[in-house]
C-alpha positions as CSV (number, residue, x, y, z in Angstrom):
1,M,42.0,185.1,67.5
2,T,43.9,185.0,70.6
3,K,46.2,182.4,71.5
4,S,44.0,180.6,73.8
5,E,41.2,180.9,71.1
6,L,43.5,179.0,68.5
7,I,44.2,176.3,71.3
8,Q,40.9,176.0,71.7
9,R,39.7,175.6,67.5
10,I,42.4,173.2,67.2
11,A,41.3,170.9,70.1
12,E,37.7,171.4,68.8
13,L,38.7,170.1,65.2
14,N,41.0,167.4,66.8
15,P,38.8,165.6,69.3
16,H,41.1,162.8,69.9
17,L,43.9,165.3,71.1
18,Y,43.5,166.5,75.2
19,L,43.3,170.2,75.4
20,R,46.6,170.2,77.3
21,D,48.3,168.4,74.6
22,T,47.0,170.7,71.9
23,E,48.3,173.8,74.3
24,E,51.7,171.9,74.3
25,I,51.7,171.6,70.6
26,V,51.1,175.4,70.0
27,N,53.3,176.3,72.6
28,T,56.2,174.5,71.1
29,I,55.6,175.7,67.5
30,F,55.4,179.2,68.4
31,E,58.8,178.7,70.6
32,E,60.6,177.1,67.9
33,I,59.5,179.8,65.5
34,S,61.0,182.4,68.1
35,A,64.4,180.2,68.5
36,A,65.0,180.3,64.9
37,L,64.4,184.0,64.6
38,E,66.7,184.4,67.7
39,R,69.4,182.7,65.8
40,G,68.8,184.9,62.8
41,D,67.2,182.0,60.8
42,R,64.2,182.2,58.3
43,V,60.9,180.2,59.0
44,E,58.9,179.5,55.8
45,L,55.4,177.8,56.1
46,R,54.9,177.1,52.6
47,G,51.4,178.5,51.5
48,F,51.3,180.6,54.5
49,G,54.4,182.9,54.7
50,T,57.9,183.4,56.0
51,F,59.3,184.8,59.4
52,S,62.6,186.6,59.1
53,V,64.7,189.3,61.1
54,K,65.0,192.8,59.6
55,N,68.4,194.6,61.0
56,R,67.4,198.2,61.5
57,K,70.4,200.6,61.6
58,A,71.0,203.3,63.7
59,R,69.4,206.9,63.1
60,Q,68.8,210.0,64.2
61,G,64.9,210.7,64.9
62,R,63.2,213.5,66.3
63,N,60.4,213.4,69.5
64,P,57.0,214.5,67.7
65,R,56.3,216.3,70.9
66,T,59.3,218.5,71.1
67,G,60.8,218.4,68.3
68,E,64.1,217.6,69.9
69,K,66.3,215.4,68.0
70,V,67.1,211.8,69.5
71,F,69.6,208.9,68.8
72,V,67.5,206.1,67.9
73,E,69.9,202.5,68.6
74,A,70.1,199.8,65.9
75,K,67.6,197.2,66.4
76,S,66.5,193.9,65.3
77,V,62.8,193.6,64.4
78,P,60.5,190.6,63.3
79,F,59.1,190.7,59.8
80,F,56.4,188.8,58.1
81,K,55.8,188.3,54.4
82,T,52.4,186.3,53.3
83,G,53.3,183.2,51.3
84,K,51.3,183.0,47.7
85,G,48.4,180.6,49.0
86,L,47.5,183.0,52.0
87,H,47.5,186.3,49.7
88,D,45.3,184.5,47.3
89,R,42.8,183.3,50.1
90,L,42.8,187.3,51.4
91,N,42.4,188.2,47.7
92,P,40.5,185.9,45.4
93,E,39.5,188.6,43.0
94,Q,43.2,189.0,42.1
95,A,44.2,185.3,41.9
């Protein structure tokens, strides 16, 4: 599902909202999640999952084509862990 498909689906489920309002709501939610991660905060959506940032240390890597050693700088990467509710919906036989 793309962002525009998500906006369209939410608009269909909420006919009392204008499409432009639905788009603004979705954009605001994504922007707030991004801003929180940028600040180093966690974002927890109960039953869905948790967004957080993991810091990777600098390391010595290898170019797979040439075998040459390369230095990989330290970086921050976004991380998502599914919540119990979402996990149970995806794996109903394990519930």
